[in-house]
Backbone as a chain_set.jsonl record, in Angstrom:
{"seq": "MENQEDLKLSNSILALKWGVIGGITSFVLTLVTKYSGLEEDFSETLGWVSFLATLVINTTILYLALKEVRSNQDDLISYGQGLGNSLLIGAVWGVVSGGFNYIYLNFIDQGVLQKQMDIAREKLESQGLTESQIEDAEKITKMMLGPGIQFMIIFFFSVLFTFLLGLIVSAILRKEKSIFED", "coords": {"N": [[24.747, 17.156, 4.584], [22.585, 18.862, 4.134], [22.063, 18.247, 1.488], [21.062, 15.61, 1.669], [18.6, 16.077, 2.944], [17.299, 17.488, 0.933], [17.029, 15.419, -0.917], [15.266, 13.698, 0.466], [12.997, 15.3, 0.562], [12.444, 15.585, -2.173], [11.977, 12.909, -2.798], [9.683, 12.501, -1.32], [7.942, 14.225, -2.626], [7.925, 13.006, -5.118], [6.786, 10.562, -4.377], [4.269, 11.475, -3.651], [3.379, 12.45, -6.137], [3.375, 10.055, -7.764], [1.782, 8.408, -6.195], [-0.674, 9.725, -6.323], [-1.159, 9.48, -9.077], [-1.31, 6.661, -9.248], [-3.476, 6.173, -7.479], [-5.646, 7.509, -8.725], [-5.691, 6.124, -11.143], [-6.288, 3.51, -10.219], [-8.838, 3.93, -9.144], [-10.266, 4.651, -11.45], [-9.979, 2.272, -12.927], [-11.444, 0.603, -11.25], [-14.016, 1.688, -11.564], [-14.407, 1.143, -14.298], [-14.392, -1.647, -14.219], [-16.657, -2.084, -12.594], [-18.777, -0.997, -14.171], [-18.582, -2.396, -16.523], [-19.387, -4.884, -15.981], [-17.648, -6.836, -15.227], [-17.025, -7.142, -12.587], [-19.049, -8.637, -11.388], [-18.83, -11.053, -12.701], [-16.396, -12.364, -12.02], [-15.308, -14.889, -11.959], [-15.284, -15.673, -14.528], [-13.4, -15.779, -17.605], [-12.839, -13.189, -18.557], [-12.829, -11.717, -16.218], [-10.463, -12.538, -14.99], [-8.673, -11.64, -16.882], [-9.055, -8.919, -16.589], [-8.107, -8.628, -13.959], [-5.39, -9.339, -14.304], [-4.607, -7.324, -16.102], [-4.898, -5.086, -14.471], [-2.965, -5.696, -12.538], [-0.625, -5.563, -14.106], [-0.694, -2.861, -14.897], [-0.548, -1.544, -12.378], [1.937, -2.495, -11.48], [3.583, -1.402, -13.429], [3.237, 1.349, -12.939], [4.371, 1.554, -10.362], [6.972, 0.71, -10.953], [7.821, 2.762, -12.734], [7.69, 4.893, -10.961], [9.631, 4.243, -8.943], [11.827, 4.11, -10.56], [12.069, 6.774, -11.323], [12.626, 7.886, -8.829], [15.107, 6.679, -8.371], [16.619, 7.781, -10.522], [16.644, 10.36, -9.679], [18.403, 10.307, -7.65], [21.14, 10.272, -8.415], [21.155, 8.008, -10.038], [21.047, 5.85, -8.272], [19.748, 3.501, -5.982], [18.911, 1.879, -3.034], [17.848, -1.38, -1.897], [16.291, -1.171, 0.412], [15.589, 1.562, 0.32], [13.988, 1.505, -1.932], [11.871, -0.116, -1.028], [10.93, 1.466, 1.099], [10.096, 3.785, -0.277], [8.141, 2.581, -1.839], [6.233, 1.905, 0.106], [5.487, 4.48, 0.981], [4.453, 5.562, -1.394], [2.358, 3.746, -1.719], [0.772, 4.417, 0.516], [-0.095, 7.042, -0.111], [-1.379, 6.437, -2.49], [-3.44, 4.754, -1.545], [-4.931, 6.557, 0.064], [-5.796, 8.409, -1.866], [-7.206, 6.777, -3.761], [-9.058, 5.512, -2.043], [-10.302, 7.795, -1.049], [-11.529, 8.891, -3.365], [-13.281, 6.761, -3.881], [-14.88, 6.867, -1.574], [-16.12, 9.407, -1.873], [-17.461, 8.912, -4.259], [-19.266, 6.818, -3.531], [-20.784, 8.061, -1.519], [-21.775, 10.479, -2.612], [-22.12, 10.47, -5.419], [-23.046, 8.001, -6.692], [-25.158, 6.482, -5.002], [-26.671, 4.218, -5.171], [-25.098, 2.057, -5.767], [-24.232, 0.563, -3.561], [-26.619, -0.69, -2.737], [-27.105, -2.242, -4.973], [-24.91, -3.985, -4.845], [-25.574, -5.268, -2.471], [-27.924, -6.575, -3.262], [-26.903, -8.36, -5.18], [-25.273, -9.919, -3.524], [-27.25, -11.049, -1.892], [-28.684, -12.611, -3.758], [-26.72, -14.511, -4.392], [-26.415, -15.777, -1.922], [-28.97, -16.843, -1.585], [-29.012, -18.638, -3.715], [-27.261, -20.489, -2.77], [-28.723, -21.829, -0.978], [-29.254, -21.003, 1.65], [-30.951, -20.32, 4.762], [-33.603, -17.948, 5.534], [-33.053, -16.513, 7.914], [-30.305, -16.909, 8.146], [-29.466, -15.582, 5.86], [-30.246, -12.968, 6.491], [-28.558, -12.444, 8.687], [-26.08, -12.578, 7.4], [-26.413, -10.446, 5.658], [-26.38, -8.256, 7.394], [-23.707, -8.163, 8.216], [-22.498, -7.87, 5.721], [-23.561, -5.404, 4.915], [-22.367, -3.723, 6.771], [-19.677, -4.057, 6.036], [-19.702, -3.012, 3.476], [-20.005, -0.335, 3.822], [-19.098, 3.086, 3.221], [-17.0, 4.203, 4.833], [-15.701, 1.967, 5.988], [-14.945, 0.708, 3.627], [-13.13, 2.62, 2.694], [-11.044, 2.33, 4.572], [-10.335, -0.338, 4.083], [-9.518, -0.219, 1.393], [-7.339, 1.536, 1.679], [-5.622, 0.02, 3.377], [-5.139, -2.314, 1.789], [-4.001, -1.147, -0.454], [-1.562, -0.165, 0.525], [-0.444, -2.598, 1.401], [-0.398, -4.071, -1.029], [1.232, -2.464, -2.726], [3.56, -2.632, -1.257], [4.151, -5.386, -1.466], [4.457, -5.581, -4.258], [6.567, -3.824, -4.374], [8.609, -5.29, -3.192], [9.497, -6.876, -5.28], [9.91, -5.078, -7.455], [11.721, -3.271, -6.331], [13.932, -4.919, -6.009], [14.571, -5.403, -8.655], [15.222, -2.831, -9.601], [17.251, -2.048, -7.941], [20.257, -0.445, -7.331], [23.269, 0.115, -6.184], [25.901, 2.149, -4.817], [29.201, 1.368, -5.663], [31.578, -0.21, -3.534], [34.113, 0.503, -4.101], [34.089, 2.983, -5.143], [34.295, 6.558, -4.62]], "CA": [[23.522, 16.986, 5.339], [21.531, 19.607, 3.448], [21.77, 17.515, 0.267], [20.22, 14.48, 2.026], [17.256, 16.582, 3.209], [16.711, 17.786, -0.368], [16.643, 14.141, -1.512], [14.074, 13.216, 1.145], [11.878, 16.124, 0.118], [12.095, 15.237, -3.542], [11.388, 11.573, -2.781], [8.316, 12.667, -0.83], [7.165, 14.829, -3.708], [7.751, 11.955, -6.127], [5.808, 9.605, -3.836], [2.97, 12.128, -3.766], [3.028, 12.456, -7.559], [3.06, 8.717, -8.254], [0.655, 7.912, -5.413], [-1.883, 10.315, -6.912], [-1.348, 8.816, -10.374], [-1.774, 5.305, -8.971], [-4.805, 6.213, -6.871], [-6.634, 7.862, -9.751], [-5.758, 4.998, -12.077], [-6.997, 2.41, -9.563], [-10.248, 4.273, -9.044], [-10.831, 4.569, -12.806], [-10.072, 0.841, -13.253], [-12.561, 0.082, -10.47], [-15.249, 2.11, -12.237], [-14.521, 0.382, -15.554], [-14.763, -3.006, -13.832], [-18.048, -2.053, -12.125], [-19.746, -0.702, -15.214], [-18.477, -3.344, -17.633], [-19.961, -6.149, -15.532], [-16.596, -7.799, -14.881], [-17.014, -7.317, -11.138], [-19.987, -9.694, -11.034], [-18.426, -12.291, -13.363], [-14.956, -12.486, -11.833], [-14.866, -16.256, -12.216], [-15.155, -15.822, -15.972], [-12.086, -15.473, -18.163], [-12.644, -11.738, -18.638], [-12.499, -11.24, -14.877], [-9.033, -12.782, -14.79], [-7.958, -10.727, -17.773], [-9.136, -7.621, -15.924], [-7.189, -8.68, -12.818], [-4.011, -9.311, -14.803], [-4.364, -5.986, -16.653], [-4.72, -4.205, -13.308], [-1.661, -6.024, -11.96], [0.414, -5.022, -14.997], [-0.742, -1.395, -14.814], [-0.034, -1.136, -11.064], [3.372, -2.781, -11.446], [4.223, -0.41, -14.295], [3.244, 2.633, -12.23], [5.375, 1.48, -9.294], [8.283, 0.648, -11.607], [8.159, 4.116, -13.209], [7.902, 5.736, -9.784], [10.921, 3.941, -8.333], [12.859, 4.468, -11.532], [12.261, 8.222, -11.212], [13.324, 8.123, -7.555], [16.499, 6.287, -8.594], [17.285, 8.759, -11.387], [16.752, 11.585, -8.889], [19.472, 10.077, -6.673], [22.344, 9.917, -9.157], [20.935, 6.667, -10.572], [21.305, 4.872, -7.22], [18.682, 3.249, -5.011], [19.107, 0.615, -2.327], [16.635, -2.185, -1.768], [15.51, -0.567, 1.497], [15.0, 2.81, -0.165], [12.907, 1.125, -2.835], [10.737, -0.562, -0.219], [10.404, 2.63, 1.823], [9.358, 4.607, -1.234], [6.947, 1.816, -2.218], [5.255, 2.079, 1.181], [4.999, 5.859, 0.941], [3.608, 5.649, -2.59], [1.146, 2.979, -1.415], [-0.069, 5.176, 1.449], [-0.743, 8.116, -0.875], [-2.232, 5.717, -3.428], [-4.616, 4.31, -0.805], [-5.732, 7.712, 0.466], [-6.43, 8.971, -3.07], [-8.176, 5.816, -4.288], [-10.116, 5.381, -1.04], [-11.034, 9.063, -1.0], [-12.417, 8.945, -4.533], [-14.323, 5.761, -3.677], [-15.764, 7.41, -0.532], [-16.912, 10.47, -2.502], [-18.327, 8.274, -5.247], [-20.342, 6.082, -2.865], [-21.622, 8.953, -0.713], [-22.352, 11.649, -3.277], [-22.355, 10.331, -6.855], [-23.901, 6.85, -7.005], [-25.485, 5.811, -3.745], [-27.337, 2.959, -5.489], [-24.118, 0.981, -5.95], [-24.234, -0.296, -2.375], [-27.823, -1.522, -2.77], [-26.895, -3.225, -6.044], [-23.999, -4.99, -4.31], [-26.34, -6.037, -1.482], [-28.833, -7.444, -4.012], [-26.086, -9.427, -5.763], [-24.872, -10.797, -2.423], [-28.448, -11.781, -1.474], [-28.944, -13.631, -4.778], [-25.73, -15.585, -4.242], [-26.729, -16.513, -0.703], [-30.185, -17.619, -1.849], [-28.67, -19.742, -4.616], [-26.53, -21.481, -1.983], [-29.696, -22.545, -0.165], [-29.274, -20.57, 3.046], [-32.261, -19.943, 5.291], [-33.845, -16.496, 5.592], [-32.344, -15.928, 9.065], [-28.878, -16.907, 7.81], [-29.27, -14.513, 4.877], [-30.353, -11.69, 7.209], [-27.316, -12.283, 9.458], [-25.015, -12.286, 6.441], [-26.659, -9.096, 5.129], [-25.939, -7.275, 8.405], [-22.243, -8.084, 8.122], [-22.181, -7.339, 4.39], [-23.899, -3.974, 4.901], [-21.318, -3.039, 7.524], [-18.433, -4.096, 5.259], [-19.851, -2.211, 2.268], [-20.103, 1.08, 4.165], [-17.998, 3.873, 2.627], [-15.873, 4.365, 5.762], [-14.99, 0.681, 6.063], [-14.305, 0.502, 2.323], [-11.951, 3.498, 2.639], [-9.971, 1.704, 5.356], [-9.913, -1.559, 3.388], [-8.761, 0.212, 0.209], [-6.054, 2.069, 2.145], [-4.795, -1.086, 3.863], [-4.701, -3.181, 0.702], [-3.103, -0.383, -1.329], [-0.237, -0.185, 1.156], [0.046, -3.979, 1.359], [-0.149, -4.468, -2.411], [2.425, -1.777, -3.243], [4.714, -3.191, -0.556], [4.468, -6.678, -2.083], [5.042, -5.279, -5.569], [7.841, -3.161, -4.108], [9.625, -6.313, -2.933], [10.017, -7.336, -6.569], [10.38, -3.94, -8.259], [12.933, -2.74, -5.687], [15.035, -5.834, -6.316], [14.92, -5.209, -10.064], [15.808, -1.502, -9.82], [18.317, -1.796, -6.971], [21.572, -0.116, -7.87], [23.967, 0.792, -5.095], [27.243, 2.643, -5.101], [30.243, 0.376, -5.458], [32.435, 0.076, -2.391], [35.398, 0.98, -4.597], [33.94, 4.383, -5.571], [34.33, 7.547, -3.524]], "C": [[22.354, 17.668, 4.627], [21.108, 18.87, 2.178], [20.85, 16.32, 0.549], [18.789, 14.928, 2.304], [16.552, 16.931, 1.901], [16.244, 16.502, -1.044], [15.369, 13.611, -0.877], [12.849, 14.002, 0.702], [11.478, 15.753, -1.295], [11.512, 13.832, -3.624], [9.946, 11.634, -2.285], [7.42, 13.256, -1.908], [6.914, 13.805, -4.809], [6.74, 10.908, -5.65], [4.398, 10.183, -3.921], [2.486, 12.097, -5.218], [2.556, 11.074, -8.024], [1.931, 8.063, -7.468], [-0.668, 8.445, -5.943], [-2.183, 9.664, -8.26], [-1.903, 7.403, -10.162], [-3.177, 5.264, -8.401], [-5.892, 6.527, -7.877], [-6.804, 6.714, -10.742], [-6.537, 3.83, -11.475], [-8.489, 2.686, -9.475], [-10.927, 4.168, -10.414], [-10.984, 3.101, -13.218], [-11.222, 0.18, -12.489], [-13.889, 0.444, -11.121], [-15.47, 1.327, -13.528], [-14.968, -1.047, -15.247], [-16.216, -3.072, -13.384], [-19.031, -1.936, -13.281], [-19.642, -1.614, -16.439], [-19.074, -4.702, -17.261], [-18.922, -7.177, -15.135], [-16.566, -8.09, -13.386], [-17.899, -8.494, -10.721], [-19.548, -11.044, -11.597], [-16.929, -12.532, -13.232], [-14.461, -13.889, -12.136], [-14.709, -16.528, -13.711], [-13.753, -15.406, -16.417], [-11.818, -13.977, -18.202], [-12.307, -11.134, -17.28], [-11.007, -11.401, -14.587], [-8.188, -11.891, -15.678], [-7.924, -9.331, -17.154], [-8.164, -7.551, -14.745], [-5.737, -8.576, -13.282], [-3.66, -7.949, -15.401], [-4.121, -4.992, -15.524], [-3.357, -4.44, -12.669], [-0.53, -5.435, -12.8], [0.461, -3.501, -14.904], [-0.158, -0.915, -13.488], [1.465, -1.376, -10.946], [4.135, -1.762, -12.288], [4.309, 0.946, -13.606], [4.311, 2.625, -11.14], [6.783, 1.436, -9.879], [8.719, 2.046, -12.063], [8.442, 5.05, -12.041], [9.285, 5.503, -9.175], [12.081, 4.242, -9.28], [13.126, 5.978, -11.483], [12.963, 8.589, -9.906], [14.805, 7.808, -7.732], [17.238, 7.317, -9.449], [17.475, 10.097, -10.668], [17.893, 11.498, -7.873], [20.743, 9.602, -7.361], [22.32, 8.47, -9.636], [21.282, 5.573, -9.56], [20.067, 4.729, -6.344], [18.955, 1.899, -4.354], [17.78, -0.122, -2.257], [15.712, -1.587, -0.706], [14.856, 0.744, 1.083], [13.835, 2.526, -1.111], [11.665, 0.69, -2.069], [10.096, 0.6, 0.541], [9.577, 3.531, 0.919], [8.089, 3.891, -1.698], [5.853, 1.972, -1.162], [4.65, 3.486, 1.173], [4.07, 6.07, -0.25], [2.291, 4.92, -2.333], [0.208, 3.705, -0.466], [-0.81, 6.299, 0.724], [-1.765, 7.504, -1.834], [-3.549, 5.328, -2.738], [-5.522, 5.454, -0.38], [-6.484, 8.28, -0.735], [-7.528, 8.041, -3.588], [-9.351, 5.646, -3.325], [-10.954, 6.637, -0.934], [-11.992, 9.214, -2.163], [-13.571, 7.957, -4.376], [-15.35, 6.266, -2.652], [-16.685, 8.484, -1.114], [-17.913, 9.871, -3.484], [-19.523, 7.599, -4.579], [-21.295, 6.99, -2.095], [-22.37, 9.993, -1.522], [-22.72, 11.444, -4.741], [-23.328, 9.205, -7.164], [-24.167, 6.051, -5.739], [-26.184, 4.473, -3.969], [-26.397, 1.787, -5.66], [-24.143, 0.022, -4.763], [-25.457, -1.213, -2.36], [-27.695, -2.603, -3.838], [-25.98, -4.352, -5.554], [-24.704, -5.865, -3.268], [-27.284, -7.022, -2.188], [-28.088, -8.623, -4.63], [-25.683, -10.441, -4.687], [-26.062, -11.651, -1.964], [-28.771, -12.906, -2.467], [-27.987, -14.81, -4.636], [-26.024, -16.432, -3.009], [-27.974, -17.375, -0.895], [-29.886, -18.826, -2.735], [-27.889, -20.845, -3.897], [-27.446, -22.251, -1.04], [-29.711, -22.167, 1.304], [-30.692, -20.193, 3.466], [-32.371, -18.426, 5.358], [-33.099, -15.847, 6.762], [-30.83, -15.894, 8.81], [-28.562, -15.778, 6.819], [-29.322, -13.152, 5.557], [-29.094, -11.418, 8.029], [-26.157, -11.902, 8.542], [-25.173, -10.878, 5.873], [-26.211, -8.013, 6.104], [-24.427, -7.065, 8.303], [-21.835, -7.457, 6.797], [-22.438, -5.841, 4.334], [-22.835, -3.169, 5.65], [-20.031, -2.956, 6.699], [-18.503, -3.239, 3.995], [-19.99, -0.719, 2.565], [-18.894, 1.845, 3.634], [-16.779, 4.038, 3.543], [-15.03, 3.11, 5.867], [-14.272, 0.422, 4.745], [-13.068, 1.387, 2.18], [-10.786, 2.843, 3.372], [-9.441, 0.451, 4.667], [-9.065, -1.205, 2.17], [-7.392, 0.738, 0.618], [-5.121, 0.925, 2.553], [-4.258, -1.93, 2.71], [-3.826, -2.449, -0.314], [-1.686, -0.394, -0.773], [0.357, -1.594, 1.074], [0.45, -4.384, -0.06], [1.089, -3.772, -2.977], [3.683, -2.252, -2.52], [5.127, -4.519, -1.198], [5.051, -6.495, -3.484], [6.422, -4.648, -5.403], [8.958, -4.145, -3.794], [10.289, -6.757, -4.233], [10.646, -6.185, -7.345], [11.655, -3.35, -7.66], [14.146, -3.615, -5.962], [15.498, -5.647, -7.757], [15.673, -3.901, -10.266], [16.995, -1.194, -8.905], [19.649, -1.551, -7.682], [22.289, 0.723, -6.82], [25.364, 1.191, -5.534], [28.259, 1.55, -4.779], [31.115, 0.769, -4.279], [33.789, 0.631, -2.817], [35.321, 2.425, -5.101], [33.994, 5.302, -4.369], [32.979, 7.874, -3.023]], "O": [[21.262, 17.107, 4.535], [19.928, 18.867, 1.828], [19.951, 16.04, -0.245], [17.849, 14.224, 1.933], [15.35, 16.703, 1.763], [15.187, 16.484, -1.676], [14.482, 13.126, -1.58], [11.782, 13.426, 0.49], [10.289, 15.618, -1.585], [10.63, 13.587, -4.447], [9.086, 10.903, -2.776], [6.277, 12.832, -2.079], [5.818, 13.744, -5.367], [5.929, 10.425, -6.44], [3.446, 9.466, -4.227], [1.334, 11.761, -5.492], [1.478, 10.939, -8.602], [1.194, 7.245, -8.018], [-1.66, 7.719, -6.008], [-3.333, 9.335, -8.549], [-2.859, 7.004, -10.826], [-3.983, 4.418, -8.79], [-6.942, 5.885, -7.884], [-7.922, 6.375, -11.129], [-7.364, 3.225, -12.158], [-9.309, 1.796, -9.702], [-12.039, 3.651, -10.517], [-12.005, 2.725, -13.794], [-11.897, -0.702, -13.021], [-14.785, -0.394, -11.22], [-16.588, 0.899, -13.818], [-15.827, -1.593, -15.939], [-16.935, -4.003, -13.747], [-20.001, -2.69, -13.359], [-20.524, -1.6, -17.297], [-19.246, -5.566, -18.121], [-19.278, -8.288, -14.741], [-16.13, -9.163, -12.967], [-17.548, -9.253, -9.817], [-19.87, -12.081, -11.017], [-16.263, -12.864, -14.213], [-13.309, -14.063, -12.532], [-14.07, -17.503, -14.105], [-13.022, -14.753, -15.671], [-10.704, -13.537, -17.917], [-11.579, -10.145, -17.204], [-10.374, -10.515, -14.012], [-7.115, -11.439, -15.278], [-6.9, -8.649, -17.19], [-7.483, -6.543, -14.554], [-4.951, -7.815, -12.717], [-2.539, -7.469, -15.229], [-3.231, -4.148, -15.62], [-2.671, -3.487, -12.299], [0.418, -4.87, -12.255], [1.543, -2.918, -14.838], [0.642, 0.02, -13.47], [2.185, -0.556, -10.376], [5.213, -1.312, -11.897], [5.338, 1.618, -13.68], [5.071, 3.585, -11.008], [7.692, 2.068, -9.342], [9.85, 2.462, -11.809], [9.329, 5.9, -12.119], [10.024, 6.454, -8.922], [13.178, 4.588, -8.843], [14.274, 6.41, -11.588], [13.797, 9.494, -9.878], [15.662, 8.576, -7.296], [18.367, 7.686, -9.129], [18.367, 10.872, -11.015], [18.297, 12.511, -7.302], [21.355, 8.627, -6.926], [23.347, 7.791, -9.636], [21.754, 4.501, -9.937], [19.417, 5.718, -6.007], [19.199, 0.903, -5.035], [16.723, 0.449, -2.526], [14.5, -1.507, -0.902], [13.71, 1.014, 1.444], [12.822, 3.225, -1.09], [10.546, 1.074, -2.412], [8.872, 0.702, 0.617], [8.497, 3.984, 1.295], [7.066, 4.538, -1.925], [4.682, 2.15, -1.499], [3.442, 3.65, 1.339], [3.016, 6.691, -0.117], [1.226, 5.423, -2.69], [-1.011, 3.627, -0.615], [-2.011, 6.485, 0.922], [-2.882, 8.004, -1.964], [-4.631, 5.546, -3.282], [-6.745, 5.338, -0.453], [-7.67, 8.596, -0.637], [-8.653, 8.479, -3.825], [-10.507, 5.638, -3.748], [-12.169, 6.567, -0.753], [-13.139, 9.619, -1.977], [-14.713, 8.281, -4.701], [-16.554, 6.106, -2.85], [-17.892, 8.467, -0.872], [-19.073, 10.281, -3.528], [-20.662, 7.785, -5.007], [-22.492, 6.712, -2.028], [-23.489, 10.36, -1.163], [-23.56, 12.178, -5.263], [-24.336, 9.431, -7.833], [-23.483, 5.069, -5.45], [-26.278, 3.671, -3.04], [-26.84, 0.639, -5.697], [-24.083, -1.194, -4.943], [-25.344, -2.388, -2.008], [-28.122, -3.74, -3.635], [-26.239, -5.527, -5.815], [-24.456, -7.069, -3.197], [-27.423, -8.167, -1.758], [-28.578, -9.752, -4.609], [-25.741, -11.652, -4.902], [-25.9, -12.838, -1.681], [-29.094, -14.022, -2.06], [-28.394, -15.967, -4.748], [-25.899, -17.656, -3.044], [-28.024, -18.51, -0.421], [-30.439, -19.906, -2.53], [-27.856, -21.988, -4.351], [-27.019, -23.2, -0.383], [-30.154, -22.965, 2.13], [-31.519, -19.802, 2.642], [-31.375, -17.71, 5.255], [-32.568, -14.746, 6.616], [-30.155, -14.949, 9.217], [-27.533, -15.112, 6.924], [-28.524, -12.272, 5.234], [-28.613, -10.285, 8.065], [-25.358, -11.022, 8.863], [-24.181, -10.191, 5.632], [-25.716, -6.967, 5.685], [-23.941, -5.934, 8.304], [-20.937, -6.616, 6.75], [-21.638, -5.09, 3.777], [-22.451, -2.08, 5.225], [-19.374, -1.915, 6.666], [-17.471, -2.788, 3.498], [-20.085, 0.082, 1.634], [-17.787, 1.308, 3.602], [-15.644, 4.012, 3.066], [-13.801, 3.17, 5.84], [-13.127, -0.03, 4.737], [-12.065, 0.958, 1.609], [-9.669, 2.803, 2.856], [-8.235, 0.205, 4.667], [-8.021, -1.814, 1.937], [-6.39, 0.423, -0.025], [-3.969, 0.873, 2.122], [-3.065, -2.226, 2.656], [-2.992, -3.074, -0.969], [-0.724, -0.608, -1.511], [1.525, -1.759, 0.72], [1.513, -4.97, -0.265], [1.91, -4.412, -3.636], [4.762, -2.272, -3.112], [6.311, -4.75, -1.444], [6.014, -7.165, -3.856], [7.331, -4.906, -6.192], [10.123, -3.878, -4.091], [11.498, -6.984, -4.277], [11.771, -6.296, -7.833], [12.568, -2.971, -8.394], [15.257, -3.112, -6.129], [16.694, -5.727, -8.04], [16.651, -3.855, -11.013], [17.667, -0.18, -9.086], [20.093, -2.345, -8.512], [21.955, 1.887, -6.599], [25.925, 0.647, -6.485], [28.174, 0.895, -3.741], [31.363, 1.954, -4.053], [34.529, 1.168, -1.993], [36.34, 3.025, -5.443], [33.767, 4.876, -3.237], [32.84, 8.684, -2.107]]}, "num_chains": 1, "name": "protein.A"}
């Protein structure tokens, strides 16, 4: 019984470690995307390359995390344990990434939100919407771009995304004790 509690504690510590690594990496990738201009030109080829690079990096982080959890458990991990650890890692990941984003938007670069609003307005104008339609859309956009809402969105999608990646990575790393072993 005591050994199982030690495993849970070490899995929690590993989830904290890898969640922090993932959160910081995601935030840095977000900054690179913002300042390289890829965020505005997502429909371009470079936007897709950026998305695929992010997907590969996030999958690699989750793979390394679950591999370390497995090696910490006598090289065994069930599919359910992999998914559970993926969710825990995703929660830490979301808090760290969302927290950095919140600090960044509130204290470091407050002009980012106005820039995003200006880009959204240009797109709406190019679509031929009336001024009242644009104003209505701006109200909703301003609410959605608020740091608190963005924190919640980042947290939710971090948990969801790591869970979806965890479905695949857990299946790849799954290694259970044989029924013929003691």
